[in-house]
N, C-alpha and C positions, 0 to 999 in steps of 0.2 A: 504494500500500500504506500502511496506517495504522501498522504496526509501526515503531518507531524514532522516531516523532513523538509518541507518546502522552504523554510526560512534559511536553511543551510545549503540548499542545492541551487545551482545556476539553472537558467532556462534550458541550456543545452543538456545538462544532466537529467533534468525532468523530462525533456523530449525523449531521450534514450530509454528511460525507465518506462514511460507511458507507452511508447511504441512496442516495447517488449510485452507489457501487460496486455495491450490491445491484441497482439498476435496470439497470446495464450488464451484469452477469454472471448475471442470472436464467436458470436452466436448468430443464429438466424434471428432476424429482427424485422421490424417494419417502422416506417416513418409516415405512413398514410394518415395518421392522426393529426399531423401538422396541417393538412388541408382544412381541418375544422377549427383552427385558431381564428378568431374573429378578424384579425388584420389580414390573414391569408384569404379567408372567404370573400372579403370585400375587395381585395386587390385585383386589378386587371393585369398588372405587369409585375412579375416576380423574378428576381435574380436568384438562381440556385447555383449548383455546381455539379459536375460530373464526377462522382466519387471514384476513387481508385484504391488499389491495395487493400488495406485493412480499415479504411474509413467506413463509418456508417453508410450503408448502401442507399444512395439517393435515386437510383434508376427508376424504381417503381413509383416513387413519389413524383418525380419529374414527369413521367408519362401520365400519371393521374392528373396532375395540374394542367397539362396540355389538354387532356380529355375534357376537363371542366371549362375549356375555352380561355384559359389564362395565356397571356403572352409570357413565355418562359425564356429567360436570358441565361446564358452561361458565360463564365469569365474566360478571358484569354490574356496571357501575359504579353505585354507590349513594353519592352524595356524594363523600367522599374515600376510600371503601373499595370493595373488590370483594366481591360476594356470589356464591354459586354456585347455579346452577339446573340440575336434571337435564334432559338433552336426549335426545329419542327418535330423533334423526337426521333429522327432517323439516324442510324449509325453512320450513314454516308456523310453526314454533316459533322462528324467528329474525326479529328486528326489525332493519330497516336504516334506522331513522329517524335514527340518529347516524352518525358517521364509521365507528365500529366496530360490526360486526354483533353483536347481543346476544340471548341467549335470552329467550323470553317464558315466564312462569310464576312459581310461588312459589319463593322462595329456600329452600334447605335450612337447617335450624336447627342441625344437628349437624355441624360442620366436622371433628370428630374422626374421622368416618367416612372422610374423604379419606385414601387411602393413598399415592397418587402424584399429583404435580402436574407437568404439562408447561408449561414457562415460555417465552414468547417472548423474544427478545433480538436486538439489532442486532450485538452482539459479545460474546465471552466470553474470559476469560483462563484460564491453566492452573490457577488456584486456585478456579475456579467463580464468580468475580464476573462480573456481566453488565452490559452497557450496555443499558438499556431505552429506552423512548420518552421518559422524562424526567418523568413525573408521580408516580412512586413507588408506584403501585397494587400492583404485585406484591411489592415489598419490604415494604409494610405487611401484605399478606395472608400472606406466607410467615412473618413473625414469629409469627403466631398459629397456625401449623400445625405438626404433628409429622410430616408426610408426607415421603416421599422425593421429591426435586425433580430434574427433568431439564430443562436448558436446551437449546433447539433453535435451531441456526444453520446457515448455509451454510458450506462448507469454508473459504472465504477470511475468514470472520469469527472464526476462532479465532486469537487474538493470542498471540504468544510472550512479550510483556511484560505486566506487570500493568496493568490498566485503572485510570484514576483512580476513586477511590471515596470515598464519604461514610460517616459513622458509621452511617447507617441502612441502608446497602446490605447485602443478605443473599445469601451465595453459594448456588449450587445444589449438589446432591450429585454430579451427573453432567452432562457436556457431551455432547450428541449431535448429530452432523453429518448433514445430508441425504446421501443416496446417489443 
């Protein structure tokens, strides 16, 4: 367990430990309940992500949101930033040329249209701060958005103590756990 040791561990050490725990505890799960969160129900444009590796699996949720008529955006790395591309749900629109699957197509220009952002995390604390993969892409992206943000984690990744944070870290509005 990571709790209790967080004040003495660096973010890098926590990432290593959490990735190991995630690989050991990975279970079949669902995220479909996220579609019933009031902010998600009301939203027309949702930014999600295409999970990979041992992340909570967003594939069924993404397809479900598209089936509900939502405009679903996926992130793509552009230099030091994330840009958002509308995804139609097809695998042909996903490039696997890098470690992270990314959407193919033109990036949207109006990020003000994004109403909800689903955010990946390795761990989250009770105040909504997250431990991400360590590159800061989401923190930079979230600073420029006024969207409602939902961090997605496995149950054992919700910490009872505050995570270490830096001045650029941005908390999410809601922590959502897989079921």
